[in-house]
C-alpha positions as MATLAB code, in Angstrom:
seq = 'MKKGNKSAGDRHQKLPFPHGASLSDDRKVAAAEPRREEADYYKLKVKAVEDLVTANPENSPPVSKKELRKYQRGPKVKLADWIKAILLKWWIAGVICYFFVWGLSTFRMNQWDLILILGVVLGLATNLLTNNIFRFIEKKKGAYNRWMMFPKKGYIYYLLDILYGMLLVVCTVMSYNGINLAATGGVKDAPAALGVEPILFGALITVWDLLFLGMKRLGGSILADAREKNQPISR';
ca = [
      -0.021   -0.044   -0.099;
       1.444    3.479   -0.930;
       2.478    5.780    1.648;
      -0.289    8.298    1.918;
      -3.091    6.025    1.114;
      -5.330    5.155    4.097;
      -7.985    2.219    4.013;
     -11.673    3.283    4.422;
     -11.997    1.872    8.085;
      -9.278    4.286    8.877;
     -11.016    7.066    7.369;
     -14.144    6.105    8.854;
     -12.463    6.339   12.478;
     -11.500    9.725   11.578;
     -14.993   10.943   10.525;
     -16.032   14.104   12.777;
     -19.199   14.066   14.468;
     -21.154   17.103   15.981;
     -20.720   15.590   19.558;
     -16.859   15.479   18.887;
     -16.718   11.719   18.791;
     -15.733    9.245   16.257;
     -16.871    5.721   15.254;
     -14.272    3.926   17.249;
     -15.103    6.050   20.594;
     -16.475    4.109   23.489;
     -17.945    7.133   25.044;
     -21.683    7.260   25.341;
     -23.609   10.044   23.633;
     -25.967   11.426   26.554;
     -29.401   11.120   25.663;
     -31.654   14.300   24.976;
     -33.122   15.538   27.988;
     -36.973   15.669   27.602;
     -38.427   19.196   26.934;
     -39.827   20.741   29.962;
     -43.046   22.292   29.603;
     -43.153   26.037   29.667;
     -45.073   28.042   32.276;
     -48.065   29.733   30.952;
     -47.826   33.096   32.258;
     -50.658   34.295   30.380;
     -53.153   31.896   31.987;
     -55.522   33.998   34.506;
     -54.937   32.646   38.275;
     -58.573   32.843   38.671;
     -58.726   31.976   42.422;
     -55.958   34.236   43.193;
     -57.505   37.136   41.646;
     -60.962   36.233   43.357;
     -59.130   36.037   46.768;
     -57.781   39.448   46.240;
     -60.865   40.990   45.212;
     -62.859   39.411   48.300;
     -60.414   40.254   50.893;
     -61.140   42.075   54.053;
     -60.211   42.036   57.569;
     -62.423   38.960   58.450;
     -61.062   36.645   55.995;
     -57.605   37.953   55.909;
     -54.605   36.536   57.861;
     -53.203   38.888   60.574;
     -50.033   40.609   59.593;
     -47.627   42.137   62.194;
     -46.937   45.938   61.943;
     -43.185   44.909   61.590;
     -43.979   43.035   58.346;
     -46.124   45.678   56.982;
     -43.504   48.329   57.458;
     -41.103   46.443   55.220;
     -43.234   46.955   52.133;
     -44.399   50.858   53.172;
     -42.595   53.825   51.635;
     -40.834   56.465   53.477;
     -38.479   56.128   56.417;
     -38.685   53.117   58.692;
     -38.319   55.238   61.856;
     -41.757   57.007   62.487;
     -41.607   60.207   64.728;
     -44.871   61.421   66.388;
     -46.284   64.522   65.277;
     -45.558   66.425   68.399;
     -41.750   65.545   68.127;
     -41.605   66.847   64.581;
     -43.453   69.961   65.698;
     -40.952   70.447   68.591;
     -37.988   69.749   66.583;
     -38.835   72.110   63.859;
     -39.574   74.897   66.041;
     -36.303   74.297   67.991;
     -34.156   74.190   64.759;
     -35.609   77.272   63.362;
     -35.481   79.318   66.386;
     -31.715   78.369   66.771;
     -31.064   79.230   63.299;
     -32.456   82.720   63.705;
     -30.124   83.163   67.034;
     -27.390   81.879   64.934;
     -27.813   84.326   62.063;
     -29.032   87.491   63.676;
     -28.212   87.277   67.710;
     -24.705   86.309   66.883;
     -24.574   88.145   63.250;
     -25.583   91.071   64.819;
     -23.556   90.958   68.029;
     -21.015   93.004   66.204;
     -23.069   95.992   66.114;
     -23.642   98.269   69.069;
     -27.701   97.683   69.331;
     -30.356   98.742   71.883;
     -32.011   95.619   73.355;
     -35.304   96.442   72.482;
     -34.021   97.236   68.604;
     -32.912   93.690   68.729;
     -35.919   92.401   70.085;
     -38.172   94.241   67.578;
     -35.691   92.691   64.748;
     -36.030   89.448   66.194;
     -39.731   89.342   66.596;
     -40.103   90.337   62.846;
     -37.812   87.542   61.667;
     -39.281   85.008   64.051;
     -42.870   86.039   63.062;
     -42.435   85.759   59.753;
     -40.494   82.406   59.522;
     -43.158   80.821   61.395;
     -45.703   82.185   58.860;
     -43.741   81.521   56.001;
     -41.772   78.243   57.108;
     -43.182   76.941   60.023;
     -46.548   76.815   59.252;
     -46.123   75.877   55.440;
     -44.005   72.791   56.463;
     -46.618   71.837   58.959;
     -49.355   71.921   56.235;
     -46.932   70.089   53.825;
     -46.304   67.009   55.903;
     -49.759   66.437   57.527;
     -51.573   63.381   56.733;
     -54.777   64.471   57.453;
     -55.756   68.169   56.844;
     -55.613   70.322   60.160;
     -53.535   67.444   61.774;
     -50.906   70.238   62.882;
     -53.052   73.241   63.685;
     -52.790   72.467   67.364;
     -49.013   73.181   67.128;
     -49.926   76.759   65.518;
     -50.801   79.694   67.294;
     -52.552   81.280   64.315;
     -53.383   78.292   61.812;
     -55.285   80.432   59.218;
     -54.016   82.335   56.439;
     -54.618   85.852   55.565;
     -52.586   89.064   55.669;
     -53.675   89.843   59.133;
     -52.043   86.870   60.434;
     -48.683   88.158   59.156;
     -48.993   90.936   61.810;
     -50.282   88.318   64.641;
     -47.098   86.271   63.789;
     -44.810   89.148   64.075;
     -46.759   90.507   67.373;
     -46.603   86.732   68.724;
     -42.705   86.613   68.083;
     -41.781   89.541   69.879;
     -43.871   88.079   72.826;
     -41.697   84.923   72.659;
     -38.384   86.988   72.261;
     -39.405   89.005   75.529;
     -40.248   86.092   77.500;
     -36.703   84.371   76.095;
     -35.107   87.272   77.174;
     -36.686   87.515   80.515;
     -35.654   84.155   81.366;
     -32.020   84.751   80.261;
     -31.777   87.587   82.730;
     -33.587   85.534   85.567;
     -31.215   82.839   85.048;
     -28.082   85.030   85.013;
     -29.481   86.969   88.028;
     -30.055   83.620   89.968;
     -26.546   82.560   89.056;
     -24.799   85.659   90.085;
     -26.597   85.698   93.399;
     -28.702   88.778   92.614;
     -26.034   91.165   91.669;
     -27.197   93.414   88.834;
     -24.088   94.505   87.512;
     -22.209   91.202   87.514;
     -21.160   89.958   84.268;
     -23.661   87.474   82.456;
     -23.035   83.810   83.526;
     -24.939   82.254   80.486;
     -24.557   83.554   77.259;
     -26.790   83.704   74.278;
     -26.276   80.344   71.810;
     -28.677   78.800   69.372;
     -29.585   75.436   71.217;
     -30.437   77.062   74.601;
     -32.262   80.174   72.744;
     -33.954   77.783   70.653;
     -35.151   75.494   73.498;
     -36.483   78.489   75.602;
     -38.350   79.934   72.406;
     -39.673   76.574   71.907;
     -40.783   76.028   75.474;
     -42.549   79.379   75.788;
     -44.352   78.587   72.914;
     -45.617   75.300   73.869;
     -46.605   77.329   77.010;
     -48.920   79.791   75.079;
     -50.139   77.026   72.866;
     -51.383   74.937   76.001;
     -52.942   77.965   77.436;
     -54.835   78.517   74.005;
     -56.002   75.066   74.011;
     -57.317   75.339   77.669;
     -58.881   78.564   77.114;
     -60.704   77.203   73.842;
     -61.848   74.342   75.792;
     -63.196   76.147   78.982;
     -65.162   78.512   76.322;
     -66.545   75.495   74.534;
     -67.741   73.948   77.550;
     -69.087   77.262   78.712;
     -71.359   77.391   75.693;
     -72.349   74.044   75.929;
     -73.852   74.875   79.346;
     -75.550   77.957   78.213;
     -77.067   76.314   75.235;
     -80.974   75.569   75.924;
     -82.186   72.040   76.228;
     -84.399   70.934   72.902;
     -87.373   68.936   73.628;
];
């Protein structure tokens, strides 16, 4: 046999196959896997839809608040309305102290002029910032009205908020004077033991504000009880 000529058996053994084997291989070709049935995603789950439509508190399983909180939007930590109100009032009053009390400290100003400026700034900030933020974050209309001295809107309430701001500033200044007078043992000309800074200033403004708001609610409840007693009994 000439060199280079190969027998038919040799040629058959070298024939390529799609799976990469030849006739002489002892390897077993894996059988084709059975075709899986594809899920019919367009098939309507009638039972699931019916359960969803007819769901009510009576036929639904109880779910804990912790589990429901996983699927709720917004921050996971919930703050009560009164905490939000106090923190907002405290923060805005502290910012006013930072920019206006400390900012105007380089000028020699009369105490009453400073009280006037702070009252105007605090009143406008209350009307334009604090009250509008309360209206924006409230879940139910009027939910934060109890934290506003004048919850209604109108030009007259700009003036009322400014006057109320002056009252809060005067009460805060009196508080500082009382604290310093008690700290120095009643000596009037002694240097102030406690200076004005944003944290305590904001806290004192907030405390006086909450005190006046409490007096307002108490007066309103007294008037409401008096009106109920004076109403004639209908037969």
